[in-house]
N, C-alpha and C positions, 0 to 999 in steps of 0.2 A: 504493500500500500504506500509506504514512504517513497519507494522508487517511482511509483506512478505520479505522485504529487510533484516530485522533483522534475520529472519529464514534462508534466503540464507547465511547470514554471519555465522549463527550457523552451517549450513550444510558444508560450506567450511572449517570451523575450525575442525569439526568432521572428515571430509574426510582426511584432512592433518594429524591430529593426529592418524588416523587409520594406516597410512603408518608407523609412528614412532612405534606404538604399535606392529604391525605385525613384523617389523624389530627386535624389542627388544625380541620378542618371540623366535627368533633364536639366537640373539647375547648376551642377558643377561643370560649368561650361569652359571652353577654351578661351584664351585672350581674344579681344576684338581684332578682327582682321584688318590689316593696314590697307588692303585693297579697297576698303570702303571709306577710307579716311583721306580727305584731300587737304587737311590742315598743314601748315608749315611744320618743319621738323623742330623737335625739342632736343636740346643736347642731353646726352646720357653719359654718366660716368659709370663705367663698369669696374667694380671694385672686387679684387680677388685676394683674399688672405691665403698665403701659401706657406705651409710648413712641411718640409720633406715631401714634396709633391712631384718628384722627378718622373713618376710613372704617368702622371695625368696632365701636367701643366701645358705641355706643348699641344696636346690634342685640343684642349679648351681654347688656347690662344688662336690656334689655326682656324677654329670654328667661328671665332669672333671677327677676325680680320677680313673674312669674306662675306660679312653681313650685307644685306641689301641696303641697310641704313647707312647714312654718311656722317651724321653729326654726333660723334661719340669719342670718348677717350677710354683707354684701358689702363687701370692702375693696379699694379701687382705689388703686394707687400711680402717680401721675403722675411718670414717670421723666424729668423735665426735658424734656418735650415742647416742640417748637417750632411745633406746629400748634394746632388747637382742641380737643384732647383734654380738657384741664382744663375748658374752658367747657361742653362737652357733658355731662360727668359732673356738673358743678355744677348744671346745669339739671335733670337727671334726679333729682338728690338733693333738690331742692325738693319734688318729688312724693312722695319716699320718704325723709324725713329720718331716720327711725329704722332704716332698712334699709341705705342706701347711705352709705358713708364714704369720703372721698377724702383722700389724704395727698400731700404734696409730697416727692419723693424727695431724699435727701441726695446731695451730690456723690460720685461713685464713687471709693473709695480706691484707691491703688496696689495691684496684685496681684489685683484683683477683675475679673471680667468683668461686663458690665452686667446680664444677666438674673439670675444668682445674687445679686448685690447687691440688686436690686429685690425679689426673692423673700424674701431674708433679712429685709428691713425689714418686709415684710408678715407673715412668720411670727412676728416678735416682737410684732406688734400683735394677732394672732389670739387670740380667746378661746374658740373652739369646741373640742369634743372631737375633731372631725375637721377637718383643714386641707386644703382642696381648692385646688389651684393650676390656674388656667385661662389659656391664652393668649387675648389679646383678639380673635383672629380665629375663636374658637369660638362655638357657639350651643348652648344646652341645650334638650332636649325637656322638656315640663312635668313629667314624672315623674323627671327625672334625679337630683335631690338625694335624693328618697325612696329610689330604687333604690340609690344609692351608700351611704346609711346602712344599708339592709337588707343590702347586700353585705358590709360590714364585720362586721356581727353574724353573718351566716350562715356565712361562711368563717373567722371569727375572725382577721381580717387586721390587719396593722400598716401595710401600704401597698397601694394599688390603682393600677393603671395602665390607663386606658381609651383604646383607640385609636379616635379619631373616624371617622365616615364622612366621607371627603374629598369635598367639592363641587368638581367639575371642569368648567370652562367652555370654555377655549381648547384648541386642538389640542395645544399642548405640555404643558399640564396633564394632559390625557387620555392622552398618550403616556408621560410621565415619572413622574408621581406613583404610579400603580399599581405601578411596579417596586419602590418602597420596601416596599409591603405584600407583593409577590411574594417579595422576599428574606426578609422576616420569616417568612412562613408556609410557605415551602418549606425553610427551613434550621433553624428552631428549634421543636421541639415545645413549644407554649406551656405545657403542663401542668408541664414541668420548671422553669418559673419559680416554680411554687407548691410542688412537692414534688420530692424527689430521684428520679432515675431508679432504678427497682427493679433494673435489671440491673447497676448500677455497684457494684463492690466497696466495702464499708463504709469501708475505709481511705482511699478516694479522695473520698468524698462531701463531707467538710468542705472539702477543698482545691479541689474543682471547683465547689462551689455558686455562687460569684460568677460563674463562666463562663456560667451559665444566667440571669443577670440581664438584664432588658430592660424598657424603659418608653418612654412617649411623653409628653414634657413638656407637650404641649398640654392634657393632662387627667390629673393625678396627684394622689393624696390620701394622707394619712398620719393615723394617730392622733396627737394632739398629743404624747403622751408619747414615741412612737417618733421623731417628727420631731426632737425635742430630744435624744433619746438618741443619735442618729447625728450630732449636731452641726449639724443643719439645713443650709441652703445654704452656711454658712460652710465646711463640710467639702468642698465642691466649688466653692469660690469662683473657681478659675482653670481649670475644666473646661468646654469648649465643649459637650460632650454631658453636661451635668450631670444629666439625667434618668436616664441609664444608670448613672452613678456613684452617684447616690442609691439606685438599686435594688441595686447591688452592696453598698453600705454596710449596707442593711437585711439582706441575706442573710448578709453577713460576721458581723453581730451576732446571727444566729440568728432574725431576724424572719420573719413570714409575709407574702409578697408574691404577688399573682396579677394576671395580665393578662386584660382582657376586651375583646370587640369592642363598640364603641359605636354600632353602626348605628342602634339605636333610642333612644340616649341623648344623643349629642353629635355635632354636625357641625362641620366646619372648612373654610374656604376658605384654604388655606395661602398660596398665591401667586396673583397675578392676571395675570401675563404672563411670558414666557420670560426677560426680563432680570431681573425680580425673583426668579424661581425659581433662576436660575443663581447670583445673588449669595447667596441664602439658603442653598442647598446647598453653595456653595463654602466657606462659613465653617466647616462642620463635617464635610465629606466625609472628609477624611483622618483626623480625630479618631476616626471610627467604626472605623478600623483601628488604633487605638492609636498613631497617628502613625508607624507602621512602613512605610517605603517598600518593603521587600521583600515584606511581607504585602500591601500595597496593589497592587503590580505583579503579584504572583502571582494575586490575585483577578481583576484585569483580564484576564489571559491566559486564565483559566478561563472567564470570561464570554464572551470572544471565541470560544473554541473551542466552547462549549456553545450559545450563543444567536445567533451571527452566522455561523459557518462553515457550518452546515447549509443556510442560505439561499443561500450561494455554491456549495456543492458540488452542490446539486440541479440548478443550471443547468449546471454542468460535466458532471454525469452524463448529463444529457439530450443535451448536445452530443456527448459522446464515446461515447454508447450503452453506458454502464457500469451494468448492472442492480444490482449489489451496492452501488455507491456511491449509486445512486438510492434504493434501499430504505432504507439507513441514514439518508440525508438526510431523506427523507419521514417516516420514523418519528420522528425527532427533532423535526421541525417539527410533526408532529401532536400529540405530547405537549405541546410548548410551548403550542400553541393550546388544547388541552384545559385546561391549567392556567389560562391567562388567561381562558378562557370561564367556568370555574368561579368565578374571582374576580369577574368582571364580574357574574355572576348573584347572587353572594353580597352584594356591596357596592353593587349597583344602578348599575354603570358601563356605558357604551356598549360592547356586545360587539364592535363593529367595530374598536375600538382594540386588540383582541387581535392584530390583524394588523400593528400598528405596533411590536410587541415589539422586533425588531432595531434599529429606528430609535431607540427609547428607550435600548437598550444602547449604541449608538454615541454618543448624547448624553452618557451618563455617562462614556464613554471620553474624550471631549473634555474634560469637566469634570475627569477624572482627570489628564490632561496638564497642564491649567492649575494644578491643585493641586500637582503635582510641581514645576512652575516656581515656584510660591509658596514651597514648602518649601525649595528649593535657593537661592532668592534672598532669603528672609526677608520677602517681600511680605505685607502685612496686607490683609485683606478689609474693605471698607467695608460696614457694616450699620447702618441707621438712624442715620447720622451718627457712628458710632464705628468705630474700627479694631479688628478682631477677629483 
């Protein structure tokens, strides 16, 4: 009986999130097309913090210099790299001396995390009307800058957050990374990042507005005036999920923010193997839950009930010849698979990995246990040679 009620909870959760996912399929739109925009160009400063990015930086820079857009500058901050990042950028700069600019990052002050410090230095040097921050592991499509400029004008934005199409190569990338997008697109109606929910009482809107803030720091852009109005990256200098905090700051100040899917705009190879992925997500996993262990553990229990339990109970139902348990289990599994297949079709991922969903959930549960250990013992995570 208890198992039946847990599965009813699972089904209720999945049906509710189905509504959010279907809505996002229509409202989580791509950036506005520059083909429909006849306004004059706006200068864009493309800012790239780079620490030990010798595998990625050339690919990104080569994708930027061939942009259809013309009014932009590229600012690269070599954040005390110990590999060949500086040399690679310097070589490319010889071919594009008026376009590519490289700066040596100053030592990180106390109280700052590495990425906000690097981005703040870039923000201070930017001269464009739009400041675009890109992670070094991203790549732009040729129309990206033109579309970003058009998007700011069309929606009258102060900040834009573009979620890249993730390039997935290894088994663990294909199993784990889609779950990040799954959580985003089944839990947050993306349109509420742009406007207040119409159903919400007016007295709650101002207080709740930051709760609907979200962003992806791999590709975020601001108007220069709003970037400085919210205090730039100095305002989030000690936040691991600085992208979300910047989005909250824009919304708190009454700015306009919108999220876009970047399938045709920007791609990203976030991690290249399981070890790298585990370390990368380990540094900010708990921060995504406001560093609250009760919230973190509660979310873990919900995920186990909703996404793992049905796969166990369907076997139990088959063994015990329990038709009700079997029906509830199969229905939950079917909805999960439909969700994942929709995302695979949408983002161009291998649909076979829809069937590894519970494996990915268990991977995150193990990561969660490690993060709880880190929190209780004060252990810091190593990331690119720094403790985080």
